[in-house]
Structure formats: C-alpha cells, structure tokens
C-alpha positions as CSV (number, residue, x, y, z in Angstrom):
1,M,-17.7,-5.3,17.4
2,K,-14.9,-7.9,17.9
3,Q,-12.2,-6.7,19.1
4,L,-8.5,-8.1,18.6
5,K,-5.2,-7.4,19.9
6,I,-2.6,-6.2,17.3
7,R,0.5,-8.2,18.5
8,H,-1.3,-11.6,18.4
9,L,-3.8,-10.9,15.5
10,L,-1.7,-13.0,13.6
11,G,-1.7,-15.9,15.6
12,V,-2.3,-18.2,12.5
13,A,0.3,-21.0,12.1
14,F,1.1,-22.2,8.4
15,T,3.9,-24.9,7.2
16,M,6.2,-23.9,4.1
17,A,8.7,-26.1,3.3
18,G,8.8,-27.9,7.0
19,A,9.0,-24.8,8.7
20,I,6.1,-23.0,10.6
21,F,5.7,-19.4,10.9
22,I,3.4,-17.9,13.6
23,L,2.6,-14.3,13.5
24,Q,2.4,-13.5,16.8
25,G,4.0,-12.0,19.9
26,C,3.2,-10.8,23.6
27,V,0.8,-7.7,24.1
28,K,-0.6,-6.0,27.0
29,E,-4.3,-7.1,27.1
30,H,-5.7,-3.6,28.0
31,L,-4.1,-1.8,24.9
32,P,-6.8,-1.2,22.0
33,D,-6.3,-2.0,18.4
34,P,-5.4,1.2,16.5
35,E,-8.0,2.4,14.2
36,V,-7.0,1.4,10.7
37,Y,-7.9,3.6,7.7
38,F,-8.6,2.1,3.9
39,Q,-7.2,5.1,2.3
40,Q,-4.1,6.0,4.1
41,D,-3.2,2.4,5.3
42,V,-4.8,-0.4,3.2
43,L,-5.1,1.0,-0.2
44,P,-1.1,2.1,-0.4
45,I,-0.5,-1.8,0.5
46,V,-2.5,-3.2,-1.9
47,S,-1.9,-0.8,-4.9
48,S,1.9,-1.0,-4.3
49,N,1.9,-5.0,-4.5
50,C,-0.8,-6.3,-6.3
51,T,-1.8,-3.9,-9.3
52,Q,1.4,-4.3,-11.2
53,S,1.3,-5.2,-14.8
54,G,0.0,-8.6,-15.4
55,C,-1.5,-8.3,-11.9
56,H,-4.9,-7.1,-10.4
57,G,-4.8,-3.5,-12.2
58,T,-7.1,-1.5,-14.2
59,V,-6.0,-3.1,-17.7
60,D,-5.3,-6.9,-16.8
61,R,-7.5,-7.8,-13.8
62,E,-5.9,-11.2,-13.3
63,G,-8.5,-13.4,-12.2
64,G,-11.2,-10.9,-13.0
65,Y,-10.3,-8.8,-9.9
66,K,-9.4,-5.2,-10.0
67,L,-7.7,-4.1,-6.9
68,T,-7.2,-0.2,-7.8
69,E,-9.8,1.0,-5.8
70,Y,-12.3,0.2,-3.0
71,A,-15.1,-1.4,-4.6
72,G,-12.8,-4.2,-6.1
73,I,-10.9,-4.8,-2.8
74,V,-13.9,-5.2,-0.9
75,E,-15.5,-7.9,-2.9
76,L,-12.5,-10.0,-1.6
77,V,-13.6,-9.1,2.2
78,K,-16.1,-10.3,4.8
79,P,-16.5,-7.3,7.0
80,G,-15.7,-8.0,10.5
81,N,-14.1,-11.7,9.5
82,Y,-10.7,-11.4,8.6
83,K,-9.8,-15.3,8.8
84,G,-12.9,-15.7,6.6
85,S,-12.0,-13.0,4.1
86,K,-10.5,-14.1,0.5
87,L,-7.9,-11.0,0.7
88,Y,-6.5,-12.4,4.0
89,Q,-6.3,-16.0,3.3
90,V,-4.3,-15.4,0.0
91,L,-1.7,-13.5,2.0
92,V,-1.2,-16.1,4.6
93,Q,-1.5,-19.7,2.5
94,P,1.6,-21.6,2.6
95,L,2.0,-21.9,-0.9
96,G,0.7,-20.0,-3.8
97,Y,0.4,-16.8,-1.9
98,M,-0.2,-13.5,-3.0
99,P,1.7,-11.4,-4.2
100,Q,2.4,-13.9,-6.8
101,G,6.4,-14.3,-7.8
102,A,7.3,-11.8,-5.2
103,S,8.0,-12.0,-1.4
104,R,5.0,-12.3,1.2
105,L,3.8,-9.3,2.6
106,S,5.4,-8.3,5.6
107,D,3.6,-9.4,9.0
108,E,3.2,-5.6,9.9
109,D,1.0,-5.3,6.3
110,I,-0.8,-8.7,7.0
111,T,-2.0,-7.2,10.4
112,T,-3.0,-4.0,9.1
113,I,-5.2,-5.6,6.3
114,A,-6.5,-7.9,9.0
115,L,-7.5,-5.2,11.6
116,W,-9.0,-3.2,8.8
117,I,-11.3,-6.0,7.8
118,E,-12.1,-7.0,11.6
119,Q,-12.9,-3.3,12.1
120,G,-15.8,-3.4,9.3
121,A,-13.6,-3.0,6.4
122,E,-15.0,0.6,5.5
123,N,-13.9,3.1,3.0
124,N,-12.6,5.3,5.4
125,S,-9.9,8.0,5.7
126,G,-8.2,9.2,8.9
127,S,-8.2,12.8,8.3
128,S,-11.0,15.4,7.5
129,G,-8.7,17.7,5.7
130,C,-5.3,18.2,3.7
131,N,-2.2,19.3,5.7
132,T,0.4,20.9,3.2
133,D,2.2,22.8,6.1
134,N,5.9,22.1,6.5
135,V,6.0,19.4,3.6
136,T,9.5,17.8,3.4
137,F,11.3,15.2,1.3
138,N,12.1,13.1,4.2
139,Q,9.2,13.2,6.2
140,T,6.5,13.5,3.8
141,V,7.5,12.7,0.1
142,A,9.9,9.9,0.8
143,P,7.2,7.9,2.8
144,I,4.6,8.7,0.0
145,L,6.8,7.0,-2.4
146,Q,7.7,4.2,-0.3
147,A,4.5,3.2,0.2
148,W,3.4,3.3,-3.8
149,C,6.5,3.4,-5.8
150,Y,9.2,1.5,-4.2
151,S,7.8,-2.1,-5.3
152,C,8.4,-1.1,-8.9
153,H,10.9,1.8,-8.6
154,S,13.6,0.6,-6.3
155,G,16.6,-1.5,-6.1
156,S,19.0,-2.6,-8.6
157,S,16.4,-3.5,-11.4
158,P,13.7,-0.9,-11.3
159,S,10.9,-0.9,-14.1
160,G,11.8,1.3,-16.6
161,T,15.4,1.6,-15.3
162,I,13.4,4.5,-13.2
163,R,14.4,4.6,-9.2
164,L,12.5,6.7,-6.9
165,D,14.2,5.6,-3.5
166,S,16.7,8.4,-3.2
167,Y,16.4,11.9,-3.3
168,S,18.8,12.6,-6.3
169,T,16.6,10.0,-8.3
170,V,13.5,11.3,-7.2
171,K,14.8,15.0,-8.1
172,L,15.5,14.0,-11.8
173,K,11.9,13.1,-12.3
174,V,10.8,16.1,-10.9
175,D,13.1,18.3,-13.0
176,D,11.8,16.7,-16.1
177,G,8.2,17.0,-15.1
178,K,7.5,13.0,-15.2
179,L,7.0,12.8,-11.1
180,L,4.0,15.4,-11.2
181,G,2.7,14.5,-14.5
182,S,2.7,11.0,-13.8
183,I,1.1,10.9,-10.6
184,R,-1.5,13.3,-11.5
185,H,-2.1,11.4,-14.5
186,D,-1.8,14.2,-17.1
187,S,-2.1,14.0,-20.8
188,G,1.1,12.6,-22.2
189,Y,2.4,11.0,-19.2
190,L,2.3,7.4,-18.1
191,P,-0.1,7.1,-15.1
192,M,1.3,6.0,-11.8
193,P,1.1,3.8,-9.9
194,D,1.3,1.5,-13.1
195,G,-2.3,-0.3,-13.8
196,G,-3.4,1.3,-10.6
197,G,-5.6,4.3,-9.5
198,K,-4.3,7.8,-8.6
199,L,-2.7,8.6,-5.3
200,P,-4.9,9.9,-2.7
201,N,-5.6,13.7,-3.7
202,C,-4.0,14.7,-0.5
203,E,-0.7,12.8,-1.5
204,I,-0.6,14.3,-4.6
205,S,-1.1,18.0,-3.0
206,Q,1.6,17.3,-0.8
207,I,3.9,16.7,-3.5
208,E,2.8,19.3,-5.4
209,K,3.6,21.7,-2.6
210,W,7.0,20.3,-2.0
211,V,7.9,20.5,-5.6
212,A,6.5,24.3,-5.6
213,D,8.6,24.8,-2.6
214,G,11.8,24.1,-4.5
215,A,11.7,20.4,-4.5
216,L,14.4,20.7,-1.7
217,N,16.1,17.9,0.2
218,N,14.8,18.5,3.5
C-alpha cells in the first residue's frame, strides 16, 4: 500500500482569486503516517460539516448523496487513491468547494480524510472497547461536542439559538434533558446531529456517564 508523509500529503496547489494555497511543509522522512480511523476521525468531520439541513443528510440528500454513514461516504472514495476520490477533490477545488457556503475545511481535516482514503478507506475503529473511566467535561465531553455540534451550535448566531460551546450553555441542555434526548434520538426529542446519524455509541455512553456523575465542570 502506498504510504504518504502527513506533512506534505497535501502538496497540492490550487489557484483562488489569484492566490496560490499550498498545503505542505517540512517532514522527517522516516516518520510513519498515523493510523486514521473512520469512526473516530473521519465521520465526525463529515457529519459536522456536510449533513446539515439542505446538505447531504438523511432528509435532504443534496445531489443524491447521503453522508451520514460509511456506506454513503465510501461511494465518493477510491480506496488507496485520495487524489482520484471525489470526496477529496470537492474539498480542495479552487471554486465551488465543499462545504458549500461555508469556510473551507482546515488543512488538518483535509489531511485526515486524505490519509484515511490512502490507507484503504476502511470502516474501522481505533478502539475495541469503550472507556467511560475518568470522563470529564473538558477532556471528554467538550471535544465530542466540538467535533459534532460546534458547526451549528456555536458563535453569535447558533442554530435554534442553542449554543453548546461552553460549559454553562451545555449544562442548560443537560438540565432540561435535551442533550441526552437529542443525541440518543429518544422519542419526543429533535435528533442530533441535524439530518445526520447518531454519534458513535461510545461517545454517547461517555456523555451519559458524565451526566450521571453530576455533569460537573471538570
């Protein structure tokens, strides 16, 4: 299998309004690429950027693409060939890139997707079990919410006027039951992420453990 070096994986130049953006840098050639996992690394990026209302979620399926799960995402991929994969191409093309109407994905996120494709684009997971020991807000819950929810529920104009980018605002949704109800897709609650699939079961379990322990600002 072809191996890439992460620091210059995105040595791809594209022109945009007369400027050239080159996603590359220095690297020690002997360093191996990190293993990239679909469940932990790729799915949160795609879900939080591509499955909102009007995009590629369960309901809208813009362009006929549903990107809420592995089966739909891998349709846009040529395993082992990131440059030939539509998923990668639409992220780096100069004009009309995805996500439409939003900021371009970060170099780090694009690199993660490219590495996953080059490593075979498998529906893999980086852990065999789920660790719910020592779950804290800052080290466990906040990173999960950042990966899945910040694209809609942060900043000055959050979707539904609901912000989840601080402890105090998250605690409000814990207290009214909507955080767990929404991420578990319980009956009577608006399922989140909007238009997408559920969070990985392990991440739901970790948030449940944090809530059961008192939802502390720890």
